[in-house]
C-alpha positions in Angstrom: 34.6 -8.2 2.0 32.2 -10.0 -0.3 32.7 -13.6 -0.9 30.8 -16.6 -2.3 29.3 -19.1 0.0 28.4 -22.7 -1.1 27.1 -25.8 0.6 28.6 -28.7 -1.3 26.6 -31.1 0.6 23.4 -29.6 -0.8 24.3 -30.5 -4.4 21.7 -32.6 -6.1 21.0 -33.8 -9.7 17.5 -34.3 -10.9 16.2 -37.0 -13.3 16.3 -34.2 -16.1 19.9 -33.7 -15.4 19.8 -30.3 -13.8 22.2 -29.6 -10.8 20.9 -27.6 -8.0 22.7 -26.5 -4.8 23.0 -23.6 -2.3 24.9 -20.5 -3.5 24.8 -16.9 -2.0 27.2 -14.1 -1.5 28.0 -12.8 1.9 29.0 -9.3 2.8 30.6 -9.3 6.2 27.3 -10.1 8.4 24.9 -9.8 5.6 24.0 -12.3 2.8 22.2 -12.1 -0.6 19.9 -13.2 -1.7 19.6 -15.6 1.4 21.8 -18.1 3.2 19.7 -21.0 2.0 19.4 -19.8 -1.5 19.0 -23.0 -3.7 19.6 -22.3 -7.4 20.5 -24.0 -10.5 24.1 -23.7 -9.1 26.1 -25.1 -12.4 24.1 -22.8 -14.7 24.6 -19.8 -12.2 28.4 -20.3 -11.9 28.7 -20.9 -15.6 27.1 -17.5 -16.1 29.1 -15.7 -13.5 32.3 -17.2 -14.9 31.6 -15.7 -18.3 30.9 -12.4 -16.6 34.1 -12.4 -14.7 35.9 -13.5 -17.8 34.7 -10.4 -19.8 35.8 -8.1 -16.6 39.1 -9.9 -16.3 40.1 -9.4 -20.0 38.9 -5.8 -20.1 36.1 -6.4 -22.7 33.5 -5.3 -20.2 33.5 -3.0 -17.0 29.9 -3.9 -16.2 28.3 -7.2 -15.8 24.8 -8.4 -14.5 25.3 -11.5 -12.5 21.8 -13.2 -12.3 20.7 -16.0 -10.2 18.4 -18.3 -12.3 15.6 -18.8 -9.8 13.9 -15.7 -8.5 14.3 -12.0 -9.2 17.8 -11.5 -7.8 21.2 -10.5 -9.4 24.2 -8.5 -8.7 25.6 -5.7 -10.9 29.5 -5.8 -10.9 31.0 -2.6 -11.8 34.9 -2.7 -12.3 36.6 0.5 -10.9 40.3 0.2 -11.3 41.6 -2.4 -8.8 38.1 -2.8 -6.9 34.9 -4.1 -8.3 31.6 -2.7 -6.9 28.9 -5.0 -6.2 25.3 -3.9 -6.1 22.9 -6.8 -5.2 19.4 -6.3 -6.7 15.9 -7.4 -6.7 14.2 -6.9 -10.1 10.4 -6.5 -10.2 7.8 -5.5 -12.9 8.0 -2.0 -11.6 11.9 -1.6 -11.4 14.7 -2.6 -9.5 15.6 -2.2 -5.8 19.1 -2.1 -4.4 19.2 -4.7 -1.4 22.9 -4.4 -0.5 26.2 -2.9 -1.8 29.8 -3.9 -1.3 33.1 -3.9 -3.0 35.9 -6.6 -3.4 39.1 -6.2 -5.2 38.7 -7.0 -8.8 41.2 -10.0 -8.7 39.5 -11.4 -5.5 36.2 -11.0 -7.4 37.5 -13.3 -10.3 39.3 -15.6 -8.0 36.0 -16.3 -5.9 34.2 -17.2 -8.9 36.9 -19.4 -10.5 37.4 -21.1 -7.2 33.7 -21.7 -6.4 33.2 -23.0 -10.0 36.2 -25.5 -9.6 35.0 -26.8 -6.2 31.4 -27.6 -7.5 33.0 -29.2 -10.6 35.0 -31.4 -8.4 32.0 -32.2 -6.2 30.0 -33.1 -9.3 32.5 -35.2 -10.7 32.9 -37.1 -7.3 29.0 -37.7 -7.2 29.1 -39.1 -10.8 27.1 -36.3 -12.0 27.1 -35.5 -15.9 25.4 -32.8 -17.8 25.7 -30.3 -20.6 25.9 -27.3 -17.9 28.8 -29.2 -16.3 30.7 -29.1 -19.7 29.8 -25.3 -20.2 31.0 -24.6 -16.8 34.3 -26.6 -17.2 34.9 -24.7 -20.5 34.2 -21.1 -18.9 36.6 -22.1 -16.1 39.4 -23.1 -18.6 38.8 -19.7 -20.6 38.9 -17.7 -17.3 42.0 -19.5 -16.3 43.9 -18.6 -19.4 43.2 -14.9 -18.6 44.1 -14.5 -15.0 47.2 -16.7 -15.0 
């Protein structure tokens, strides 16, 4: 089953306030985009949380979960109780499917919420503050209202 991997120890905040960290998806023995993928983790999770909210509340059956750095993203398509995940590399000449998998829809939503909450707690413990953190916190609160 697919799940999100985080490296909380990799969290860092720049002088400009952006927060980076390692985040990627694991599909059994394969990872996407890479097991050392460092990105704007708070912005990525805020975006993914918004996508999960639209899928959970039924306003969308298909969402694109983008990584902020690089040409990578995941197309999530809700199919009844499962969500299909298609990992993509986007280029100027089109898109290439790198990896595909499925995850129960409720687990997809829970993975994103739990990962977001973990990052929020870790950032708070480190004394990080940013607008992106407030956006993520608000998105998680909205998602919690739908899935509880």
